[in-house]
N, C-alpha and C positions, 0 to 999 in steps of 0.2 A: 472553593471558598474556605474550606477548613485550613488549607495550607496558608492562605492569606491571613486568616485569623491567628494562626500560630506565629507567623512572621511578625504580625502587628503586636502580638503579646510579647514576643522576644524584644521588640523595639521598646515597648513600655518597661520591661524589666531592666534593660540597659539604661534607659532614661531615668528610672527610679534610683539606680545606683549613682548615676551622675548627680541626680537631684539631692542625694544625701549630702553633697558638698556645696551645692549652690543654694543660696537662700531664696532664690526665685522659684525653684521647683520643689514641691512637697515630695521628697523621695519615696517614703513608704507608701503614700497614697498613690503615686504614679505606678509603683510596682504592683500595688493591689489592682489597679486598672488592668495591668498585664495579666494577672491571675483571672480576673473577670473575663477579659477578652478570650483567654484560653478556654474557659469554661463555656463560652458562647459557641464554640465549634460544635457541630452536630455530633461528632464522634466522641466527644468528651462529655460524660453525663454531668448535668448541673448538680453540684453539691452545695446546697444553700447553707448548710451548717458550717462547712469549711469557709465559704465566702463571707458569711456574717461574722464569724470569729476573727478572721484575718482583717476584715474591715474595721471592727471595733479596735483591734490592736493597732492598725495603721492610723486610725483617727486619734486614738489616745497618744500615740507618738507625735502626731502632728500638733496636738495641743501642748504636749510637753516641750516641743521645739521652741515654743514662745516663752515658756515658763523657766526652763533651765538657764538660758543665758541671762535672763533678767534676775534670777536668783543669784547667779555668780556675780553679776555686776553689783547688785544691791548689797550682797554679803561683804564685798570689798569696798563699798562706799561710792559706787559709780552712779552715773546719771543716764538719762535716755540718750544723751549725746554720745556717750561711750558705746552704747549698743548700736546706734546708727553708724558710728565710726567703724565698729567691728564689721558690719555688713559691707560698707563701702570698701574697707581695707581688704576684705575677702575677694571682692570682685577685681580690685586693682591687682591684688596678689596673683589671682588666677590669670589675668591678662598680661602680666609683666613676665619678661623672660628670666626673672630672678629664680634661681633654684630655691625651693622651699617657700615660694611666694604665698602659697595657700596657708602656710603656718605663720609666716612673718607678717603678711598683710593685715590679718585681723587684729593682731596685737598693736601694731603701729597705728592702725585706723582707730582703735579704741583710745589710744594715748592721744592722738591728735584731736579726736572728738572731745575728750575731756579737757584738753588744753584750750580748745576753742570755746569751751563752756566756762572759761576763766577759773579753772580749778588749779590749785597749786600743783607744782610738778610732782611732789612726793605722793599726794593724794591721787593725782591723775595716773601715775605709774601703778599704784596699788589697784585702782579701779580698772585700768586697762588689763592688768593681770587677771582680775576676777572675771571681766568680760571675756577675755581670751579662754580662761578655763571653762567657763560656761559654754562658749561656742564649741570648744573641742569636745566636751562631754556630750553635748547635743548632737554634734556631727557623728561622733562615734556610735551613739545609740541609733541614729537614723541609718547609718551604714550597715550596722549589724542586722537591723530589721529588714532592710532591702536585700541583704545577702541571704537571710533566712527565707524570704519570699522567693528569691531566685532558686534556692535549694528545693523548696516545695514545688516550684515550677518545673525544675529539671526532673524531679521524681515523678511528677504527673506526666511529663512529656515522655519519659522512658516507658512508663506504664502503658501509654496509648500510642506509642510510636508506630507500631505495626498497623494500626487502624488508620492513622493519619496519612501515611505514605502508601 
């Protein structure tokens, strides 16, 4: 059962890293579920302090994930249509075979969203840039937290590897 929990925890850690880029999955929270699953194994002692601190951190990043893109969009004069366009553009960029689609998609999605909102092109371009910057900043923060959680997971795994196998 412990090996199954370790494999499941590894799956959640990888899913958390992927979730850092996809707006559908909460990356750091998914990685935290991986840490929790790992601590549920009988051979790994439950460290409530560690789990509570990492949960508070993951939850805070999850909240910031909604605030940072909105701040970027608002700072550059964007609307909600630009933020929605950014998310749609990200998904299209991920699914398209265009190199760099994950970067190009959110920008053009925000631009199209603003233009559909009947914004002038110059203002739409500025808002798309702000939305794009907010998205990039938010994604970078989520990715760094997910990688930090992965590092903590690897350290704990190495510490208990002999008992697990």
